[in-house]
VOLO-270375 format. One line per 3 residues: for each residue x, y, z of C-alpha. Coordinates in pm, whole numbers, always signed. Example, Ala and Ser with C-alpha at 12.3 -4.5 7.8 and 13.67 -1.06 7.14 Angstrom:
BEGIN
+1230 -450 +780; +1367 -106 +714
// end
This chain:
BEGIN
+0 +0 +0; +137 +339 -99; +184 +575 +196
-74 +856 +201; +50 +1187 +73; +126 +1438 +345
+176 +1808 +276; +98 +2140 +437; +0 +2436 +217
+149 +2270 -91; -83 +2042 -286; -333 +2032 -573
-707 +1972 -544; -903 +1916 -865; -1282 +1921 -892
-1447 +1714 -1165; -1805 +1830 -1220; -2081 +1852 -1480
-2128 +2187 -1653; -2446 +2362 -1541; -2458 +2192 -1201
-2382 +2512 -1008; -2045 +2380 -894; -1837 +2673 -1022
-1948 +2904 -740; -1881 +2643 -472; -1539 +2554 -614
-1440 +2920 -633; -1552 +2964 -272; -1324 +2676 -171
-1028 +2850 -338; -1108 +3185 -179; -1138 +3021 +164
-778 +2904 +128; -680 +3259 +35; -856 +3390 +345
-639 +3148 +544; -341 +3346 +415; -226 +3079 +170
-186 +3167 -202; -372 +2966 -464; -348 +2928 -839
-678 +2829 -998; -764 +2700 -1345; -1120 +2660 -1468
-1140 +2413 -1757; -1491 +2424 -1900; -1672 +2309 -2215
-1814 +2532 -2487; -2170 +2403 -2450; -2417 +2540 -2197
-2488 +2231 -1989; -2412 +1863 -1953; -2046 +1819 -2052
-1753 +1770 -1812; -1589 +2065 -1641; -1285 +2077 -1413
-1167 +2332 -1160; -811 +2299 -1035; -691 +2465 -716
-320 +2468 -650; -254 +2550 -286; +96 +2693 -279
+241 +2887 +12; +542 +2950 -214; +309 +3159 -432
+350 +2981 -766; +106 +3118 -1025; +138 +2840 -1282
+5 +2487 -1289; +232 +2231 -1128; +97 +1921 -1300
-47 +1620 -1120; -339 +1598 -874; -309 +1519 -502
-683 +1512 -432; -955 +1453 -689; -1309 +1556 -601
-1486 +1323 -845; -1842 +1443 -897; -1886 +1333 -1261
-1948 +964 -1343; -1874 +1034 -1712; -1510 +1114 -1643
-1453 +888 -1344; -1186 +663 -1495; -992 +955 -1640
-1014 +1150 -1315; -902 +860 -1098; -606 +800 -1330
-478 +1155 -1267; -430 +1112 -894; -74 +1091 -767
+23 +766 -592; -71 +806 -227; -320 +1078 -320
-686 +1104 -229; -1013 +1036 -411; -1315 +1219 -266
-1649 +1100 -404; -2022 +1064 -337; -2056 +721 -176
-2435 +710 -168; -2433 +432 -427; -2169 +158 -393
-1893 +149 -654; -1731 -175 -770; -1374 -231 -647
-1249 -217 -1006; -1327 +155 -1010; -1061 +230 -750
-684 +215 -748; -493 +29 -478; -233 +306 -448
-473 +587 -356; -682 +672 -51; -1058 +671 -98
-1283 +911 +91; -1652 +840 +46; -1912 +1085 +173
-2282 +1007 +102; -2358 +1351 -39; -2674 +1254 -228
-2816 +1073 +73; -2752 +1376 +295; -2923 +1601 +38
-3221 +1372 -10; -3280 +1364 +364; -3271 +1744 +391
-3431 +1870 +67; -3729 +1777 -145; -3680 +2011 -444
-3451 +1866 -712; -3270 +2192 -786; -3204 +2252 -416
-3060 +1902 -386; -2824 +1975 -677; -2708 +2317 -560
-2672 +2245 -190; -2481 +1925 -262; -2197 +2150 -378
-2196 +2346 -51; -2210 +2023 +149; -1894 +1895 -15
-1722 +2228 +52; -1804 +2181 +421; -1674 +1824 +413
-1352 +1922 +233; -1289 +2218 +464; -1312 +1990 +764
-1086 +1723 +613; -822 +1975 +503; -817 +2202 +807
-986 +2505 +652; -1172 +2701 +919; -1548 +2675 +870
-1588 +3032 +994; -1390 +3153 +694; -1634 +2984 +457
-1930 +3119 +654; -1794 +3472 +608; -1761 +3417 +233
-2121 +3296 +216; -2238 +3602 +409; -2053 +3828 +166
-2184 +3646 -142; -2548 +3664 -29; -2528 +3995 +154
-2873 +4124 +249; -3043 +3790 +177; -3053 +3634 +521
-3261 +3334 +418; -3008 +3232 +155; -2719 +3284 +394
-2879 +3059 +653; -2968 +2791 +398; -2611 +2777 +265
-2456 +2779 +611; -2686 +2494 +711; -2569 +2292 +408
-2207 +2374 +488; -2254 +2240 +842; -2409 +1920 +708
-2084 +1838 +532; -1876 +1946 +831; -2082 +1743 +1080
-2081 +1423 +874; -1704 +1430 +834; -1648 +1524 +1201
-1858 +1226 +1310; -1709 +972 +1070; -1354 +1070 +969
-1033 +1227 +1086; -812 +1488 +915; -608 +1398 +607
-236 +1417 +542; -303 +1720 +323; -362 +2025 +540
-418 +2399 +504; -271 +2596 +792; -297 +2966 +853
-12 +3161 +701; +75 +3516 +605; +181 +3457 +246
-90 +3647 +56; -12 +3998 +178; -190 +4275 -9
-206 +4089 -338; -534 +4086 -528; -722 +3808 -705
-819 +3928 -1055; -877 +3802 -1408; -657 +3923 -1691
-960 +4044 -1887; -1070 +4259 -1595; -722 +4404 -1558
-693 +4474 -1931; -1033 +4646 -1933; -921 +4870 -1647
-591 +4931 -1827; -785 +5053 -2130; -966 +5306 -1910
-640 +5432 -1760; -486 +5436 -2107; -742 +5692 -2218
-973 +5472 -2425; -1315 +5627 -2476; -1449 +5403 -2753
-1499 +5027 -2754; -1668 +4853 -3047; -1690 +4477 -3007
-1876 +4161 -3094; -1919 +3884 -2834; -1678 +3592 -2861
-1527 +3358 -2603; -1293 +3424 -2429; -1279 +3802 -2481
-1635 +3906 -2394; -1560 +3970 -2027; -1290 +4222 -2126
-1542 +4445 -2302; -1787 +4392 -2017; -1521 +4491 -1763
-1439 +4805 -1962; -1810 +4891 -1966; -1837 +4847 -1590
-1529 +5056 -1519; -1642 +5331 -1757; -1977 +5355 -1584
-1788 +5419 -1263; -1494 +5626 -1387; -1600 +5794 -1713
-1922 +5969 -1613; -1917 +6345 -1558; -1997 +6393 -1187
-2174 +6724 -1253; -2393 +6646 -1552; -2407 +6267 -1527
-2315 +6250 -1896; -2115 +5950 -2013; -1775 +6032 -2158
-1746 +5708 -2349; -1907 +5517 -2633; -1943 +5138 -2624
-2104 +4969 -2922; -2186 +4602 -2960; -2152 +4582 -3336
-2331 +4341 -3571; -2007 +4150 -3632; -1631 +4168 -3594
-1584 +4345 -3929; -1810 +4629 -3823; -1646 +4654 -3483
-1292 +4708 -3615; -1430 +4952 -3875; -1581 +5159 -3596
-1255 +5147 -3401; -1056 +5273 -3700; -1311 +5546 -3766
-1288 +5660 -3406; -907 +5648 -3421; -907 +5863 -3735
-1116 +6118 -3544; -864 +6130 -3261; -1035 +5907 -3004
-855 +5621 -2837; -1048 +5315 -2944; -1021 +4939 -2924
-1194 +4609 -2982; -1168 +4284 -2788; -1185 +3958 -2978
-1023 +3619 -3033; -865 +3439 -3329; -1178 +3399 -3544
-1253 +3769 -3498; -903 +3871 -3603; -947 +3658 -3917
-1256 +3859 -4010; -1091 +4193 -3928; -782 +4155 -4144
-885 +4382 -4434; -961 +4669 -4198; -635 +4599 -4011
-456 +4647 -4342; -632 +4983 -4382; -510 +5089 -4037
-156 +4987 -4132; -146 +5158 -4472; -354 +5466 -4393
-171 +5487 -4057; -463 +5513 -3819; -425 +5419 -3450
-622 +5119 -3324; -586 +4863 -3043; -697 +4501 -3057
-706 +4282 -2747; -674 +3927 -2881; -767 +3678 -2607
-640 +3363 -2775; -820 +3031 -2773; -781 +2694 -2942
-813 +2697 -3321; -831 +2684 -3616; -1192 +2759 -3714
-1414 +2709 -3409; -1145 +2479 -3270; -1167 +2460 -2893
-1334 +2790 -2801; -1304 +2738 -2426; -948 +2610 -2422
-628 +2813 -2412; -349 +2846 -2670; -90 +3093 -2796
-166 +3023 -3160; -248 +3369 -3303; +105 +3506 -3292
+189 +3488 -3661; -168 +3573 -3763; -158 +3894 -3561
+199 +3988 -3653; +122 +3982 -4026; -255 +4034 -4030
-400 +4147 -4364; -283 +4084 -4718; +32 +4228 -4870
+339 +4325 -4671; +219 +4416 -4322; +375 +4399 -3978
+204 +4490 -3654; +342 +4556 -3304; +230 +4312 -3036
+243 +4332 -2657; +279 +3999 -2475; +168 +4030 -2110
+248 +3750 -1866; -18 +3803 -1599; -307 +4035 -1504
-60 +4292 -1370; +93 +4329 -1715; -252 +4308 -1874
-324 +4632 -1689; +2 +4810 -1771; +21 +4686 -2130
-351 +4754 -2176; -277 +5120 -2107; +55 +5128 -2293
-104 +4993 -2611; -288 +5322 -2669; +29 +5528 -2638
+200 +5297 -2886; -93 +5305 -3129; -91 +5686 -3126
+287 +5712 -3140; +319 +5461 -3426; -13 +5545 -3594
-102 +5181 -3647; -285 +4882 -3500; -129 +4744 -3184
-222 +4398 -3061; -233 +4300 -2693; -201 +3921 -2691
-374 +3761 -2394; -508 +3405 -2386; -795 +3226 -2218
-583 +3104 -1927; -472 +3455 -1842; -792 +3630 -1945
-1063 +3420 -1781; -889 +3279 -1471; -831 +3471 -1150
-461 +3518 -1072; -304 +3639 -748; -97 +3946 -835
+41 +4260 -676; -207 +4550 -654; -238 +4734 -984
-38 +5055 -973; -60 +5372 -1177; +181 +5664 -1200
-40 +5970 -1147; +220 +6191 -1314; +198 +5993 -1639
+46 +6170 -1937; -85 +6029 -2262; +162 +6019 -2549
-37 +6124 -2855; +264 +6107 -3084; +319 +6339 -3379
+8 +6554 -3406; +38 +6890 -3583; -154 +7161 -3403
-358 +7457 -3525; -80 +7694 -3418; +183 +7504 -3618
-38 +7495 -3926; -129 +7861 -3888; +241 +7945 -3873
+285 +7782 -4213; +462 +7462 -4110; +487 +7219 -4401
+234 +6938 -4357; +261 +6620 -4556; +47 +6347 -4405
+290 +6074 -4510; +606 +6283 -4505; +893 +6148 -4292
+1064 +6457 -4155; +1257 +6292 -3870; +1386 +5973 -4031
+1197 +5748 -3788; +933 +5653 -4043; +653 +5824 -3851
+481 +6120 -4022; +278 +6394 -3860; -99 +6368 -3856
-376 +6615 -3776; -710 +6576 -3609; -1009 +6634 -3840
-1117 +6998 -3848; -813 +7130 -3665; -769 +7415 -3914
-1021 +7561 -4161; -777 +7583 -4453; -472 +7367 -4382
-397 +7026 -4238; -673 +6841 -4417; -605 +6533 -4625
-796 +6257 -4799; -757 +5927 -4613; -733 +5639 -4855
-625 +5278 -4859; -466 +5313 -5202; -112 +5425 -5274
-32 +5795 -5244; +262 +6031 -5219; +392 +6196 -4900
+127 +6469 -4934; -160 +6214 -4943; -220 +6266 -5316
-321 +5954 -5506; -35 +5791 -5694; +31 +5440 -5822
+379 +5528 -5945; +609 +5242 -5850; +880 +5454 -5692
+625 +5640 -5481; +479 +5312 -5356; +822 +5169 -5280
+923 +5481 -5086; +605 +5460 -4882; +630 +5092 -4782
+1001 +5132 -4709; +912 +5418 -4476; +666 +5186 -4301
+957 +4948 -4243; +1155 +5232 -4085; +860 +5292 -3857
+865 +4925 -3760; +1233 +4962 -3672; +1140 +5258 -3454
+884 +5036 -3281; +1170 +4818 -3154; +1278 +5107 -2931
+928 +5152 -2787; +821 +4794 -2717; +882 +4677 -2355
+1224 +4520 -2320; +1251 +4146 -2258; +1319 +4014 -1909
+1646 +3821 -1870; +1699 +3565 -1594; +2055 +3439 -1563
+2138 +3090 -1438; +2341 +3065 -1120; +2647 +2962 -1323
+2755 +3043 -1681; +2580 +2838 -1947; +2548 +2826 -2324
+2194 +2687 -2296; +1898 +2922 -2302; +1521 +2929 -2313
+1288 +3188 -2468; +921 +3210 -2372; +638 +3460 -2342
+290 +3530 -2209; +108 +3298 -1971; +387 +3040 -2002
+582 +3264 -1763; +466 +3137 -1422; +521 +2770 -1508
+858 +2858 -1662; +969 +3046 -1350; +896 +2740 -1139
+1063 +2511 -1393; +1384 +2718 -1382; +1403 +2659 -1008
+1356 +2286 -1062; +1635 +2285 -1320; +1867 +2462 -1077
+1785 +2204 -809; +1887 +1930 -1053; +2214 +2104 -1131
+2108 +2201 -1483; +2152 +2558 -1597; +1941 +2765 -1832
+1949 +3137 -1904; +1593 +3251 -1969; +1456 +3538 -2178
+1090 +3637 -2158; +996 +3843 -2462; +728 +4102 -2387
+658 +4241 -2730; +712 +4232 -3104; +912 +4350 -3297
+1201 +4198 -3104; +1478 +4436 -3006; +1858 +4414 -2985
+1848 +4229 -2652; +1682 +3938 -2827; +1955 +3943 -3093
+2219 +3935 -2818; +2054 +3636 -2651; +2033 +3446 -2980
+2401 +3513 -3049; +2529 +3421 -2704; +2375 +3075 -2667
+2448 +2755 -2857; +2117 +2590 -2783; +1792 +2775 -2717
+1465 +2605 -2624; +1163 +2804 -2741; +867 +2721 -2518
+520 +2810 -2641; +161 +2687 -2642; +91 +2616 -3008
+162 +2341 -3260; +361 +2528 -3521; +630 +2694 -3307
+511 +3043 -3403; +747 +3238 -3177; +1037 +3033 -3313
+921 +3116 -3667; +918 +3488 -3588; +1264 +3468 -3433
+1397 +3306 -3749; +1211 +3533 -3990; +1266 +3866 -3815
+1591 +3820 -3624; +1777 +3563 -3829; +1763 +3295 -3561
+1945 +2975 -3659; +1684 +2696 -3688; +1940 +2439 -3573
+1992 +2628 -3249; +1625 +2709 -3184; +1465 +2393 -3043
+1085 +2398 -3014; +914 +2291 -2691; +543 +2284 -2770
+232 +2233 -2556; -101 +2270 -2733; -368 +2037 -2588
-573 +2335 -2472; -483 +2312 -2104; -241 +2560 -1946
+121 +2449 -1958; +275 +2305 -1640; +617 +2327 -1480
+643 +1947 -1487; +584 +1940 -1861; +854 +2201 -1923
+1111 +2022 -1707; +1037 +1682 -1862; +1037 +1809 -2221
+1353 +2019 -2197; +1539 +1755 -1996; +1467 +1495 -2264
+1579 +1733 -2537; +1895 +1830 -2351; +1988 +1464 -2318
+1919 +1395 -2684; +2047 +1713 -2848; +2410 +1816 -2893
+2426 +2192 -2944; +2595 +2293 -3270; +2915 +2486 -3229
+2914 +2431 -2855; +3221 +2504 -2653; +3321 +2424 -2292
+3155 +2625 -2020; +3491 +2732 -1883; +3558 +2902 -2217
+3216 +3068 -2206; +3288 +3186 -1853; +3623 +3331 -1955
// end
């Protein structure tokens, strides 16, 4: 018999439920109760794209060390779905725990000899207490929270407080839920003892907040000066537009007149939404849309107009599994190339690559400065894992002295003074021309905005040399963007190494943990987290200074690796893909296993002894 797992404030609980059963609220309450005990958690909600009936999972990593990424493996499975029983039981670590509804006996073949089985007759308890079917279903979830809290050492009073907050002002509902909670607590107290897995009070949460990336990005858009949002609903980006709406109603209403200082339009489709955004940008407003991969596909012609006519726009792309409908409620990082080169012809677009909700906020604001400065579409590349899951992050901070960077805008005074205005004239050599706001001057500063070729003074021309000059200038502007995009973050190994790893986005938390595991094994990796595209000189330096670089990303086609080769001349023999694309968030265990296997099997080309590298 395998010894039962024993751990304090460091284990994984996974809930296996049926979508539409009301379990999501109860599972979230369990996670927040751990937080209230002062112990950090990392949660992942894995749910189907239908409304009701299919399997759903909710994973809670209890981690006093504060890891934000998934670890991999399950120490306790709360198996509430007969459809996925075999799969769920198979995930449990040897010595781990299976918690299930024991009202109906299960054959011995459904259990594993190397795990510990905890049966609580949840249905029987519900049937004895409730007569309405829906009540039996909903309160069953609260009963198992009470049972789990008692088994794991979570203070029942903490859960009672959460229930009181959730149902504030509805005393009858509070009492009914507390009664159900006590049913689970009392049954376990009378029939079982505590488990080897325990939650103990700690002080490891501090002042950190629990927030979704979409919420943080929506707030970042407000702080970044956005006043226009045109969008069409699509999973997993809808909550970003909804968050922006909620924040605007609080922060963008004139306190004197009550008049809204924002415009939010749910368009008839994605094509219309990006058209509205570009129209608003042409008029001088800061505007954005929130979408996912299928929406970007539909928007590409308008994105090309933004690029060629040089009109600011921001697109929040909350990536999901593709192609086509793909896996709409699963996470991936598979839109990278599509966004970088969106539209036909020769186009290149800046991208920001946040790692967590904190950067969703800061990059959400920064995107509007970049769009104005570069006069183009800027993508902020989130994904479902980051966007729709709550992450524990430092409080969002804003520099009150910061002012919006509107870029090169020629004023009435400058035009009145006779300053030469050519809408597509590069006067500074950085590829960025001056623009004007519509109606800024009655006689000067106007121009005809077109998507066809034109000369520096916005006059129509299909002359080859004029076209070549224009698109070459756009390349100069893209080079300028390299100086404006957030710099990558470099993490050096404890000792010199010629091995490196490049990663980005929501892969970050799992990668940070994996680097520590590598160090513990005596293996060294320098790590570079890229935070935007185009890649700057620091990326070139990293590529040049390492013999073997593992590129970790969550897509099938190694899209970051492709961009590194195409844009920065990365050697394909030195760039080794490490790919995770099953739709679940990447784990530290996967990264360590995959890279370790590749390191053992791969001899870096042109490698030289570490002592030489150190010298």
